[in-house]
C-alpha positions in Angstrom: -5.9 -12.0 23.5 -5.4 -15.4 25.1 -4.0 -13.5 28.1 -0.9 -12.3 26.1 0.5 -9.1 27.5 1.3 -6.2 25.2 5.0 -6.6 25.9 4.9 -10.3 24.8 3.1 -9.4 21.6 5.5 -6.6 21.0 8.5 -8.8 21.4 7.1 -11.3 18.9 6.6 -8.5 16.4 10.0 -7.1 17.0 11.7 -10.5 16.7 10.1 -10.9 13.3 11.8 -7.7 12.2 15.2 -8.6 13.8 15.5 -11.8 11.7 15.0 -9.8 8.6 18.6 -9.4 7.5 19.8 -5.8 7.7 16.2 -4.6 6.9 17.0 -5.0 3.2 13.4 -5.7 2.2 12.1 -2.4 3.3 14.9 0.1 2.9 13.6 3.3 1.3 16.0 5.0 -1.1 16.3 8.5 -2.4 16.5 12.0 -1.0 18.4 13.6 1.9 17.0 13.4 5.4 14.8 16.3 6.3 13.0 16.9 9.6 9.5 18.3 9.5 6.4 18.0 11.6 3.8 15.2 11.3 1.5 17.6 9.5 3.8 18.0 6.5 1.9 18.0 3.2 3.6 15.1 1.5 2.4 13.3 -1.5 2.0 9.5 -0.9 2.5 8.8 -4.6 6.2 9.7 -4.1 6.7 6.2 -2.7 6.5 5.0 -6.4 4.4 1.9 -5.7 1.2 0.8 -7.5 -2.3 0.4 -6.1 -4.0 2.5 -3.5 -1.9 4.4 -1.0 -2.8 5.2 2.6 -3.6 9.0 2.8 -4.9 9.7 6.3 -4.6 12.6 8.8 -2.1 11.6 11.5 -1.7 14.5 14.0 -3.1 12.8 17.1 -4.2 9.6 18.6 -7.7 10.6 17.6 -6.7 10.5 14.0 -5.0 7.1 14.4 -8.1 5.6 16.1 -10.0 6.1 12.9 -7.7 3.5 11.3 -7.9 0.8 13.9 -10.6 -2.0 14.0 -13.4 -2.1 16.5 -11.8 -4.6 18.8 -8.9 -2.3 19.6 -7.9 -2.4 23.3 -4.8 -0.3 23.5 -3.1 2.3 21.3 -0.6 5.1 21.5 0.6 7.9 19.2 3.7 10.1 19.5 5.1 13.1 17.7 8.7 12.0 17.6 9.9 15.5 16.7 8.6 17.1 19.9 11.3 16.0 22.4 14.0 13.4 22.3 13.7 13.0 26.1 10.0 12.2 25.6 10.7 9.7 22.9 13.3 8.0 25.1 11.0 7.8 28.0 8.2 6.4 25.8 10.7 3.7 24.5 11.4 2.6 28.1 7.7 2.4 29.1 5.8 1.3 26.0 5.9 -2.2 24.4 8.8 -3.1 22.2 8.2 -1.6 18.7 10.0 -1.2 15.5 9.5 2.6 15.3 10.8 3.4 18.8 13.5 0.7 18.9 15.1 1.6 15.6 14.1 5.3 15.4 17.7 6.5 15.0 18.8 3.9 12.4 18.9 5.5 9.0 18.4 2.2 7.2 14.7 2.2 8.0 14.0 5.3 5.9 16.1 8.0 4.3 14.3 10.5 6.6 13.2 10.3 10.2 9.9 8.8 11.5 8.1 12.0 12.5 5.0 10.5 13.9 4.3 7.0 15.2 1.4 4.9 16.4 1.0 1.3 17.7 -2.3 -0.5 18.2 -3.3 -3.8 19.9 -6.4 -5.7 18.9 -7.3 -9.3 19.4 -4.0 -11.2 19.2 -2.6 -8.8 16.6 -0.7 -5.5 16.5 0.1 -3.0 13.8 2.5 0.0 13.6 1.9 3.2 11.7 4.9 5.3 10.6 4.7 8.8 9.3 7.8 9.5 7.2 8.6 11.5 4.1 7.8 9.4 1.0 10.8 8.2 -1.0 11.1 5.7 -3.9 10.8 2.1 -2.6 13.1 -0.8 -3.3 10.7 -3.7 -3.1 11.5 -7.4 -2.7 9.1 -10.3 -3.3 5.6 -10.5 -4.7 3.0 -8.2 -3.3 -0.5 -9.2 -2.3 -3.3 -6.9 -3.6 -6.1 -6.4 -1.1 -8.9 -3.9 -1.4 -6.8 -2.2 -4.0 -3.8 -1.8 -1.7 -0.5 -3.4 -2.4 0.7 -5.4 0.6 4.4 -5.8 0.3 6.0 -8.7 2.2 9.1 -8.2 4.3 11.8 -10.6 3.3 12.3 -13.6 5.7 9.4 -12.6 7.9 5.6 -13.1 8.1 5.1 -9.3 8.1 3.7 -7.0 5.5 3.7 -3.2 4.8 1.4 -0.9 2.9 2.9 2.3 1.8 1.4 5.8 2.3 1.1 8.4 4.9 1.3 6.8 7.3 3.1 3.5 6.3 1.3 0.4 7.8 3.2 -2.6 9.2 1.9 -5.8 10.6 1.0 -9.4 10.1 -1.1 -10.3 7.0 -4.3 -10.7 9.2 -3.7 -7.5 11.1 -2.9 -5.4 8.1 -6.0 -6.7 6.3 -8.2 -5.6 9.3 -6.9 -2.1 9.1 -7.3 -2.0 5.3 -10.9 -3.2 5.8 -11.5 -0.1 8.0 -9.8 2.3 5.6 -11.9 0.8 2.7 -15.1 1.2 4.6 -15.7 -2.5 4.7 -15.4 -2.9 8.5 -16.2 -0.5 11.4 -13.5 1.3 13.3 -13.3 1.4 17.1 -16.0 3.4 19.0 -14.9 2.4 22.5 -12.4 5.2 23.1 -13.7 8.7 24.1 -10.9 10.3 26.2 -8.2 11.0 23.5 -10.3 13.1 21.2 -9.4 16.8 21.2 -6.3 16.2 23.2 -3.1 17.8 21.9 -0.3 16.1 23.8 2.9 15.1 22.0 2.6 11.6 23.5 -0.9 10.1 23.8 -1.9 6.7 24.9 -5.3 5.1 25.8 -6.3 1.7 27.0 -9.6 0.0 27.8 -9.9 -1.3 31.4 -11.6 -4.5 32.5 -14.8 -2.6 33.1 -15.1 -1.9 29.4 -15.4 -5.6 28.3 -18.4 -7.8 28.5 -16.7 -11.1 28.3 -15.4 -12.0 31.8 -12.7 -14.3 30.4 -11.2 -11.5 28.4 -8.7 -9.2 30.2 -7.3 -6.1 28.5 -3.5 -5.8 28.6 -3.4 -3.6 31.7 -6.6 -4.8 33.4 -7.3 -1.7 35.4 -10.5 -1.1 37.3 -11.9 1.5 35.0 -13.7 1.7 31.6 -10.9 3.6 29.9 -7.6 5.5 30.6 -5.8 8.2 28.8 -2.2 9.4 29.4 -0.6 12.3 27.7 2.6 14.2 28.0 4.1 17.3 26.4 7.4 19.2 26.9 7.5 22.7 28.4 10.1 24.9 29.9 10.0 23.3 33.4 9.9 19.6 32.2 6.8 17.8 31.0 3.2 18.5 31.4 1.5 15.2 32.3 -2.3 14.5 32.0 -3.9 11.3 33.0 -7.6 10.7 32.8 -9.7 7.7 33.9 -13.3 7.0 33.0 -15.3 5.4 35.9 -12.2 4.4 37.9 -12.8 2.5 41.1 -11.3 0.2 43.7 -7.6 -0.3 43.9 -6.9 1.6 40.7 -8.5 4.7 42.1 -6.5 4.4 45.3 -3.2 3.9 43.4 -3.9 6.9 41.1 -4.4 9.2 44.1 -1.4 7.9 45.9 0.9 8.3 42.9 -0.4 11.8 42.2 0.5 12.8 45.8 4.0 11.2 45.4 4.6 13.1 42.1 3.1 16.4 43.4 0.3 16.4 40.9 -3.2 17.6 41.2 -6.4 15.4 41.1 -9.8 16.6 40.1 -13.1 14.9 39.5 -15.7 15.9 36.9 -18.6 13.6 36.7 -17.3 10.1 36.1 -13.8 11.3 35.0 -10.9 11.6 37.3 -8.0 13.7 36.0 -4.4 13.9 37.2 -2.3 16.8 35.9 0.8 18.7 36.6 4.5 19.2 35.6 7.0 16.3 35.9 10.7 16.8 35.9 12.6 15.2 33.0 14.4 12.6 35.3 11.0 11.5 36.6 9.2 11.3 33.3 9.6 7.6 32.5 8.6 6.6 36.1 5.5 8.8 36.0 4.5 7.4 32.6 4.9 3.8 33.8 3.0 4.5 37.0 -0.1 6.2 35.4 -0.5 4.1 32.3 -1.3 1.0 34.4 -2.7 1.9 37.9 
């Protein structure tokens, strides 16, 4: 990563989008906005573009992990229909992203982004947007790669590949994901905690104990092998679950201190420490920020 933080990389990505005048190069046209869940059975061919289209399950972070390359160090997934308060808290805590920053602007798509994921690997990031397909007004010459049509965004160095979900990123990053989808490159196998979780917001990060190269530091650099943080709305606020694989040292101390402050329970099962409980809406952003990077 050359010691770049996730926020720095996110800002660079977002700046590339901001200079793209009024988003004209990737406006989707046609149809009235509809709100469904990320599991809606849409047909990717409705985008009306040629070549292969992404057609991938996208109902959890576990699904998204299957699309990311093997050097992934951090990723999150959110069901953006679950709770506006949860989406707003995520936008405050997580790195700057197109999907969260411009989620309410109808000039991105004619219908809302229902599910969203962001992944960091090497010096690159990608975004995955789950939105109802609609005919695409394309600008510029596309690049065909592994049968997929990589469509450039006008006035930027970014590309998109249509489908469910839609893929955004730099040319190099997009090609890495397409290599995974085409079976020409392995996906990540370093994440174990997100699978079978059902939270509306899910994020996972490798800690410094997960890497073999001592000069490489994951974006959060915690003293653990892997972390997972999930949150879902309920009648009393938000159910928060934080898990840490082989946590130790100062990170372990901070997790236990923060759990006590938030009134959350802590339990240990083997080499996994789990923090869980209900967080009030006004405390959600602070709790997410605290437990994602102990």
